[in-house]
Every structure is written in structure tokens, then in C-alpha cells.
VMD Tcl script that draws the C-alpha trace (Angstrom):
set ca {
  {101.88 103.28 108.19}
  {104.74 101.03 109.16}
  {108.47 101.90 109.67}
  {110.69 98.92 109.24}
  {114.24 98.96 110.44}
  {116.53 95.98 109.98}
  {120.11 94.90 110.77}
  {120.88 91.65 108.76}
  {124.43 90.39 108.60}
  {124.19 88.13 105.65}
  {124.50 90.28 102.38}
  {122.28 87.86 100.30}
  {119.49 87.72 102.79}
  {119.76 91.47 103.47}
  {119.50 92.15 99.63}
  {116.46 89.86 99.30}
  {114.81 91.44 102.29}
  {115.35 95.01 100.96}
  {114.01 94.00 97.43}
  {110.97 92.29 99.05}
  {110.20 95.55 100.95}
  {110.56 97.69 97.83}
  {108.36 95.23 95.83}
  {105.64 95.71 98.52}
  {105.52 99.50 98.34}
  {108.14 100.31 100.91}
  {110.14 103.61 100.37}
  {113.73 103.73 101.66}
  {114.23 106.41 104.23}
  {117.81 105.36 105.18}
  {120.09 102.46 104.38}
  {118.09 100.08 106.52}
  {114.90 101.97 107.32}
  {111.82 101.82 105.18}
  {108.45 103.36 105.26}
  {105.36 101.44 104.12}
  {102.20 103.46 103.67}
  {99.57 101.15 102.18}
  {96.24 99.37 102.94}
  {95.89 97.31 106.08}
  {95.72 94.13 103.90}
  {99.15 94.87 102.29}
  {100.59 95.76 105.58}
  {99.37 92.53 107.14}
  {100.67 90.54 104.17}
  {104.01 92.18 104.55}
  {104.12 91.16 108.23}
  {103.14 87.60 107.39}
  {105.85 87.41 104.63}
  {108.47 88.54 107.11}
  {107.39 86.10 109.78}
  {107.00 83.05 107.54}
  {109.68 83.49 104.91}
  {112.42 85.65 106.32}
  {112.42 85.05 110.09}
  {113.66 81.47 109.67}
  {116.69 82.69 107.74}
  {117.90 85.23 110.26}
  {120.90 84.54 112.34}
  {121.33 85.24 116.05}
  {122.74 88.78 115.51}
  {120.06 89.85 113.01}
  {117.07 92.01 113.87}
  {113.99 93.45 112.22}
  {111.87 96.00 114.09}
  {108.45 97.00 112.79}
  {107.00 100.24 114.11}
  {103.27 100.77 113.51}
  {103.10 104.48 113.47}
  {99.52 104.87 112.33}
  {98.21 107.97 114.17}
  {101.64 109.02 115.42}
  {102.96 112.45 114.72}
  {106.17 112.43 112.82}
  {108.66 115.22 112.14}
  {111.63 114.55 109.82}
  {114.74 116.66 109.57}
  {117.66 116.61 107.12}
  {117.84 114.51 104.00}
  {116.62 111.18 105.50}
  {114.09 110.88 102.59}
  {113.71 112.59 99.31}
  {110.23 114.18 99.79}
  {109.19 117.73 99.73}
  {106.92 117.74 102.70}
  {106.59 115.93 106.05}
  {103.90 113.29 106.55}
  {102.49 114.82 109.69}
  {103.17 118.24 111.26}
  {103.50 118.95 114.90}
}
mol new
graphics top color blue
foreach p $ca { graphics top sphere $p radius 0.5 }
foreach p [lrange $ca 0 end-1] q [lrange $ca 1 end] { graphics top cylinder $p $q radius 0.2 }
display resetview
């Protein structure tokens, strides 16, 4: 599973980036944080798409952080995501 967080200044690029994530199975957790829980192939394709298509459009103040949290224990609090249960319990 990947967590992808971004801070993109340009509205048009940010919107395209968010739509691309959603089209590739990402679920929005917060405004600029997405969870992608899919096959390794889809996750790798997503990384390649970010590197080859979007990275060249980013400005100096933009950032995208990809966290590979496979095997990491997660605990969520509050209303960060609209799910009934946590992914992994402590």
C-alpha cells in the first residue's frame, strides 16, 4: 500500500494530479493525501507515471511524497477517511 501526499501550487496541475490518482485506484484520505492499495504492478505503474509525466511539470515549491507502508502498522483517528474500520490494528 502507498500513501501519497502532495503540495502542488498550480491549480491545473494539482487537479490533473488528483484525477490521475483517483483514476488509478487511489482513495482520498485528506485534501492532499491519498491511499493506494492495489497490486504491485499498478503501484509501480503509478510511480512511473508520476516520474515521467508529472515530475517535469512541478515547480520549485511543489512536492510529492510517496510512502510505501506495506507491512507497517497504521492507526487512524478522527474523520480522516470515510471507512468503518482501520486497515491494521496495533
